[in-house]
N, C-alpha and C positions, 0 to 999 in steps of 0.2 A: 708821554709819561703815563704809565698806568697806575702808579702808586700815588694816592692822594697826598700823602705826606711829602713826597718829592715835589709835587706841583705846588704845594703851599710854600715850601722852602724856596723854590724857584721864583714864585711870585714875590716873596719878600726880597730876594736878591735882585730881581729886576726893578723893584721899587727903589732900591739903593742906587742902581745904575741910572735910573731915570733922574734921580736927584742930582746926578753929576752934570746934567744938561749937555752931555756930549752929543754932537751932531749924529754920530753913528747910531747911538741909542735912540735918540728922538725920531729918527727916520723910521724906526720900526715900532714906534709907540702906537700909531693908529691901526696897526695890523696885528702882529704877533703878540705884542705885550698886552694890548687891550683884550685880545682873545683869551690869553692865559689868565688874566685877572678875572674876566667874566666867568670862565670855567670854575675857578677857585671860589669866587663869590657864590656861584650857584650851588656848589658842593657844600659850602658852609651853611647856606640857607636851608638845604635839605636836612642836614644834620640838626640844625636848630629846630626846624619844624618837627622832626621826628622826636627830639627830646621833649619839646613842648607837649606833644601828643602823649608820650609816655608819662610825663609828669601829671597831665590832666587825668589820665586813667588811674594813676596811683592816688591822686587826690580824691577822686570819686570813690575808690575802694576804702580809703581811710574814713571818709565821711560816712559811708555805708556802715562800716564797723562801729563807728561812734554812735550813729543813730540806732543801730541794733542794740548796743549796750545800754543806751539811755532808755530805750523802749523796755528792755528787760528790768531795768532798775525801777522805772516808773510804774510798770505793770508786770509784776513778777508772775502772775497767773494769767497767761494770755487767753485762757478760756473762761468765760464767765461761769459761775457756779450754776446758774439757771440752765445753761446749755448742757453742763455735765449731769445735773440731777434730773433734767427733763428727759425721760426715756420714751417719750412719745405716748404716754398714757393720759 
């Protein structure tokens, strides 16, 4: 299955089949079913890691904007008057 959504649905469906404890299903548990579940868990972990990374970058951008705003509020003139009036003479 190449579509992640189909793999997730299949993994959920196999979980229901495993819960029936039928011998035909349990015989395939240690091979096909575990492999499918591991693939789906790996994909879910990748998505979660990617989301966490994006959220971290978004958080850093928000913090940077807030710090820039606070800096402008606390120090409206970023250049000291002495630096502006001192023309090197």
